[in-house]
N, C-alpha and C positions, 0 to 999 in steps of 0.2 A: 783118731781116738773115738771109741764107741760112746755114743751118748747114753747117759744113765736113764733108764726107763722109770717112770713114776709108778706109784702104787695103784693097783687095780682095786675096784670096789671090794672084791673078795679078800684082798690083802688087808685092806683097812678094817673090814669086819672081824677078821681073824685077830688082828693086832688089838682091836678094842676089847675083845673078849679075854685075850691073854692079859692085857693091862689091868682089867678089873679084878681078875683072880690072883694076880701076882702079889706075893708078899715080899716086900723089900727086906734084905738082911739087916738094914739099919732102920729102926723105927722112925728116925727123924726124916727119912726119905719117902715115907708113905704118901705124903702130900704130893711129892714130885711124881709118883706113879699115877696118881689120879689126874694130875695135870697132863701127863703124857697121853693118857687115854682120851681126855677131852680134846687134846690137840689132834689126835688121830681122827676123831669124829668130825672135827671142824675143817680139816684140809679139803679144799675143793678138788673135785675129781680132775684127773689130768685131761687136758684138752686133746681131743682127737685131731690128728692132722687132716687138713682139708683134702678131699680127693683130688688127685692130679687131673688136670683138664684132659679131656679126650683129644687125641691128636686130630688135627684138621684133615679132613678127607681131601685128597688131591683130585682135581678134575680129570675126567677121562682123557687119556693121551694116546695118540696113535703115532708110531714112528713115521716121520716124513710128512706129518699133516701140515706143517708150516711151509714146506717147500713149494716153490712155484711149479705148476704142472709142466712137464717136459713136452716140448713140441717135437714131433718127429722130424728128423733131418734127412732129407732126401738128397742123396749124392747125385750131382749132375754128371752124367757120363762125359768123359773127356772127348774132345773132337779129334779127328785124325791129325790135324795140324798140331794140336797140343802134344799128342803122343809122339809125333815125329820130332818135335822140338825137345822133348825129354830124352830122346835117344842119344847114344854116344856120338861124339864128333869124330868123323873119320877123314876129314880133309883139313887143309890149312885154315886156321881160325880167322885170319885176316880176310882170306878169300870168301869164307863162309859168311862173315859179317857183311861184306860188300854185296854178296849175292842175296842175302836176306833183306837187305835194304833196297833191292831193285836196281843197284848200280852196275850190275853186270848184264850185258845183253846176251840173251840166248842165241846160240848159233843156228838152231833149227827148232821147229815147233810141230807138234802133232795135235790135231783137234779130234778128240774122241766123242765130243758132245753129240748126243742123239743116237749113238750106237748102242746095241745091246751088248751084254757081257760076252756072249759067244762071238760076236763080230769084232769087239774091241781088243780082245787078247792077242790074236794073231797080228793085228795092225800095230799094237804096241811092241810086240816081239820083233817084228821086222824093222820098225823105225829105230829102236834103241840099238840093235846089233849093227845096222848099217851106219848109224851115226858114229858109233865107237870105231868101226872099221875105217871110217873116213878121218879119224883123229880128232873129232869134236870132243869138247869137254863139258859144255853146259848146254842142255836142251830143255825145252819146255813142253810139258804134256798137259793139255787142256781137257778136263773131264766135265766141266760144268757142275753146278750144284745139284742138278738132277732132280727128277720127279719120280724116279723108279723105272725099272725095266718092265715093259709091258709084254714080255714074252709069255710062253705057256706056263711058266712057273713064276708066281709073284715074288718080287724082291723089295727090300726096303728102299725108301727114297734116297737118292744119291748113291746108288749101288756102285757106280763106276768110281766115284770119289773115294769110296772105302776100299774098293778092290784093287785099284791101280798100284798103290804103295805095296800091297801084298805081292802082286806079280813082280814088281821091281826088286823085291828082296828075296825072291824065290828063284831057283835055277830055271832056265840058264842065264837070266838077266842079272842075278846076284853076282856073277863072276865079272861083269863089266861095269856095274853101278857102284859108285863109291858113296854117294850121299843123296838122300831124297828130302826135300824141304818144301813146305807150303810156299807158294809164289807170293811175291809182293803184290799189293793191290793194283799196281800199274800193269802187271802181267797176268791178272786174273784172280788174285787173292785166293780165297778158299776153293775156288773152282779150278785151280791149276797147280802143278807141281814143278819145281826146279829139279832136274835130274842131272847130277854132276857125275860124269863118267870117269873111269880110270884111264890112265895113259895106255895106249895100245902097246902090247909087248913088242920088244925088239926096237 
């Protein structure tokens, strides 16, 4: 419902002048017209509404200002042993568990520690192929944790430790190697690998 607006000063002035000059039809009501004019002059002016308060100003805000500063996360590169452990299992699970726990004794071992990459590859190739031909299943290849190859071209520390699994999974050794796993600490730990060979054909 719309609120009725009061008379403005201009309205009251106009009404006062009209009331003074108006002649009532009934002479008995002449006094009433004078009373109305006096009443119009005596009414207080309408109160003006108080101005609405100004809206409070918000403090300066920046998105994310309360968030804790992010610390850069540097991903640690996985070790060769971790990458081998994440690979698919291609041998009997029970035998693999016993092998990983160091409970299986390697039938032969090859120590490549101290050799350069160029000298180590043919040694590894001959060793693995001859062991497979002899019907062996589990052999140990020792690489050492390494300090790098000091040949004519610089290599990263532990080059043999990183390169030997690659050679074992590449032809021609991939055809006779079934699984490669980091050795148990009693057999050299991170500096050695268990190489589980496939059964000889025939």
